[in-house]
Backbone as CSV, one residue per row, in Angstrom:
resi,resn,N_x,N_y,N_z,CA_x,CA_y,CA_z,C_x,C_y,C_z
1,MET,103.150,83.998,113.640,103.899,83.791,112.260,103.568,82.894,111.625
2,MET,103.370,83.698,110.304,102.329,81.643,108.450,103.577,80.734,109.053
3,GLU,102.646,79.738,108.565,103.405,78.832,107.908,103.976,78.513,106.891
4,PRO,104.906,77.909,106.803,105.337,78.178,105.605,104.483,77.620,104.772
5,LEU,105.249,78.037,103.463,104.386,77.399,102.130,105.575,76.094,101.538
6,SER,105.013,75.126,100.943,106.036,74.210,99.969,106.060,74.233,98.907
7,SER,107.184,73.573,98.599,107.521,73.919,97.316,106.576,73.354,96.271
8,SER,106.340,72.211,95.793,104.737,72.175,95.287,103.709,73.272,95.659
9,GLN,103.704,73.694,97.077,102.100,74.921,96.796,102.974,75.808,95.872
10,ILE,104.077,76.035,96.340,104.748,77.800,95.460,104.052,77.354,93.889
11,SER,105.088,76.057,93.455,104.947,75.935,92.529,103.021,76.012,91.609
12,LYS,102.153,75.396,92.647,101.206,75.699,92.577,100.339,76.944,92.015
13,PHE,100.791,77.851,92.804,100.741,79.037,92.946,100.797,79.605,92.003
14,LYS,102.281,79.446,91.830,102.907,80.157,90.644,102.367,80.104,89.191
15,SER,102.248,78.959,88.554,101.310,78.184,87.571,100.636,78.917,87.932
16,THR,99.624,78.999,88.706,98.270,80.170,88.304,98.218,81.392,88.198
17,ALA,99.088,81.760,88.693,100.068,83.007,89.128,99.580,84.023,87.294
18,GLN,100.240,82.975,86.652,101.225,83.120,85.353,99.346,83.150,84.136
19,LEU,98.464,83.095,85.100,96.876,83.905,84.172,96.440,84.433,84.571
20,LEU,97.065,85.393,85.948,96.325,86.410,85.974,97.333,87.726,85.328
21,GLU,95.927,88.833,85.656,96.528,90.347,85.075,96.747,91.217,86.387
22,PRO,97.897,92.568,86.398,97.145,93.300,88.098,96.192,93.501,88.282
23,MET,96.342,93.223,89.927,95.151,93.412,90.460,95.804,95.041,90.927
24,LEU,96.461,95.226,90.858,96.908,96.192,92.032,98.500,97.350,91.516
25,LYS,98.264,98.442,91.356,100.069,99.176,90.339,100.432,100.091,91.520
26,VAL,101.828,99.723,91.787,103.065,100.936,92.939,102.986,101.548,92.643
27,GLY,102.193,102.743,92.438,102.754,103.705,91.909,103.187,104.841,92.270
28,LYS,102.424,106.227,92.722,104.251,107.937,92.325,104.108,107.641,93.948
29,ALA,102.190,107.015,94.983,102.262,107.235,96.296,103.560,105.834,97.069
30,GLY,103.626,105.026,95.910,104.781,104.153,97.148,103.684,102.880,98.268
31,LEU,104.337,102.181,98.946,103.901,101.902,99.585,103.122,102.957,100.658
32,SER,102.642,102.891,101.229,101.238,103.861,101.282,100.146,103.056,102.008
33,ASP,99.854,103.513,103.654,99.143,102.744,104.054,97.600,102.819,103.141
34,GLY,97.314,103.716,102.056,95.765,103.136,100.882,96.604,102.600,100.739
35,PHE,97.225,102.369,100.349,97.526,101.081,99.115,97.516,99.716,100.375
36,ILE,99.061,99.332,100.789,99.030,98.621,101.740,97.444,98.261,101.511
37,ARG,96.384,99.110,102.186,94.905,99.154,102.799,94.204,97.562,101.573
38,SER,94.957,98.418,100.072,93.121,98.285,99.369,94.302,96.596,98.997
39,VAL,95.515,96.254,99.416,96.893,95.096,99.280,95.120,94.493,100.369
40,ASP,95.788,94.536,101.685,95.323,93.901,102.249,93.826,93.807,101.864
41,THR,92.920,94.134,101.408,91.858,93.903,101.227,91.287,93.436,99.923
42,ALA,91.887,92.658,98.927,91.780,91.936,97.686,92.784,90.741,98.543
43,LEU,93.852,90.524,98.692,94.199,89.577,99.746,92.802,88.994,100.252
44,ALA,92.171,89.666,101.150,90.702,89.323,101.614,89.726,88.428,100.814
45,LEU,89.822,88.939,99.598,88.869,88.367,98.866,89.387,87.251,97.629
46,HIS,90.766,87.466,97.340,91.368,86.048,96.241,92.411,86.255,96.523
47,PRO,92.480,84.606,96.518,93.733,83.938,97.028,96.048,84.451,97.171
48,LEU,94.783,83.969,95.203,97.547,84.965,94.993,96.272,86.637,95.412
49,VAL,97.082,87.705,94.941,96.961,89.118,94.360,98.284,89.222,93.505
50,LYS,98.504,89.659,91.740,98.927,90.170,91.846,99.130,91.314,91.168
51,ILE,100.777,92.129,91.760,100.874,93.884,91.677,101.774,94.037,90.330
52,LYS,102.280,95.019,90.439,102.770,95.707,89.373,103.225,97.107,89.836
53,PHE,104.746,97.538,88.852,106.002,97.940,89.706,105.030,99.171,88.558
54,SER,104.646,100.135,88.838,104.601,101.131,88.031,105.444,101.972,88.219
55,GLU,105.612,102.540,89.165,106.744,103.479,89.907,108.112,102.184,90.583
56,PHE,109.120,102.499,91.370,109.451,102.488,91.994,110.342,101.259,91.675
57,LYS,110.461,100.225,90.778,111.315,99.974,89.980,112.403,99.445,90.435
58,GLU,113.021,100.567,90.734,114.656,100.227,91.037,114.883,99.870,92.786
59,GLN,113.632,99.956,93.758,113.931,99.325,94.888,112.481,98.463,94.656
60,LYS,112.262,97.453,93.559,111.223,96.550,93.643,111.431,95.466,95.070
61,LYS,113.342,95.241,94.754,113.677,93.841,95.647,113.292,94.237,96.837
62,GLU,113.658,95.086,97.296,113.487,95.638,98.186,112.130,95.307,98.799
63,LEU,110.815,96.869,98.354,110.706,96.659,98.358,108.453,95.880,98.665
64,ALA,109.007,94.340,97.904,107.657,93.792,97.227,107.828,92.597,99.102
65,PRO,109.127,92.107,99.174,108.745,91.209,100.594,108.755,92.404,101.990
66,GLN,109.286,93.900,101.800,108.165,94.133,102.432,106.740,94.122,102.893
67,LEU,106.811,94.256,101.159,104.923,94.777,101.087,104.114,92.739,101.681
68,ALA,105.137,91.986,101.504,104.928,90.904,101.939,104.459,90.267,103.393
69,ALA,105.949,91.225,103.794,105.159,91.481,105.445,104.264,92.536,105.988
70,GLN,104.293,93.194,105.560,102.989,94.599,106.223,102.109,93.642,105.294
71,THR,101.268,93.143,104.915,99.924,91.980,104.613,99.563,90.758,104.838
72,SER,100.526,90.426,106.194,101.047,88.868,106.102,100.930,87.983,105.471
73,SER,101.273,88.283,104.475,100.979,87.226,103.198,102.701,86.959,102.939
74,HIS,102.434,85.372,102.171,103.504,84.735,101.267,104.192,85.638,99.925
75,LEU,105.087,86.360,100.220,105.887,86.346,98.505,105.868,85.454,97.297
76,ILE,105.273,84.874,96.154,105.148,84.252,95.845,106.395,83.808,94.865
77,MET,106.584,85.086,94.373,107.700,84.977,93.046,107.494,87.087,92.777
78,ARG,109.255,87.148,92.362,108.355,88.217,91.937,109.448,88.545,90.104
79,VAL,108.882,88.360,88.990,109.365,88.269,87.601,108.897,89.868,86.910
80,GLY,110.805,90.317,87.069,110.224,91.195,86.027,109.800,93.118,87.147
81,ASN,108.865,93.391,86.581,108.201,95.028,87.516,107.480,94.290,87.913
82,VAL,106.723,92.760,88.100,105.635,91.847,88.130,105.834,91.079,89.961
83,MET,105.167,91.244,91.245,104.973,90.713,92.783,103.678,89.990,92.293
84,VAL,103.922,88.861,93.022,102.630,87.666,93.190,102.438,87.490,95.217
85,LEU,101.391,87.756,95.192,101.460,87.724,97.046,100.492,86.138,97.645
86,HIS,100.389,85.525,98.402,99.467,84.951,98.529,98.759,84.589,100.583
87,ARG,98.289,84.944,100.978,97.796,84.565,101.985,96.683,83.749,102.043
88,PRO,97.357,82.957,102.497,95.842,81.579,103.749,94.553,82.659,103.957
89,ARG,93.308,81.993,103.160,92.157,81.986,104.090,92.037,81.516,105.097
90,PRO,91.006,81.127,105.462,90.372,80.274,106.489,89.531,79.804,106.024
91,ALA,89.244,78.291,106.218,88.801,76.852,105.390,86.691,77.636,104.589
92,ALA,86.688,78.327,105.692,85.031,78.449,105.346,84.532,79.580,104.828
93,ALA,85.520,80.446,104.575,85.727,81.773,103.993,85.097,81.912,102.620
94,ASN,85.565,80.828,102.040,84.820,79.954,100.883,84.585,78.885,100.026
95,PRO,83.518,78.250,100.534,83.936,77.047,100.219,83.670,76.909,98.534
96,LYS,83.144,77.772,98.040,83.286,77.219,96.195,84.329,77.382,95.043
97,ASN,85.389,78.226,96.428,86.857,78.217,95.766,87.988,78.061,96.609
98,PRO,88.144,76.757,96.147,89.023,76.129,97.834,90.261,76.757,97.187
99,GLU,91.329,76.954,97.835,92.581,76.983,97.977,93.069,75.799,97.143
100,PRO,94.849,75.963,96.322,94.991,74.518,95.857,95.570,74.188,97.049
101,SER,95.449,72.935,96.851,96.299,71.367,97.884,97.050,71.861,97.833
102,GLY,98.239,71.151,98.907,99.541,71.311,98.699,99.976,69.345,98.316
103,ASP,99.396,68.848,97.197,100.046,67.530,97.223,100.668,67.782,96.339
């Protein structure tokens, strides 16, 4: 089970996510195995991943938490047709690009 994020961490991630462009789009295939693998790979490379719902817009409220659970990540926010996921990375994974601290 993942450690919950503090409200200050969530706020920092939300403000950082505002500047990001969506990396991935939920398309006609929905949350296929290939799409979940793509999200998992993106989370391994980036602490925050912004995803846009091009399809399945009516189901986004149900699909966003499902995708977070399937990728062992936190759902930081879902606004309109966009969602942002965060998965903590090991501290040694990328010392040049540390994650925002929870100060």
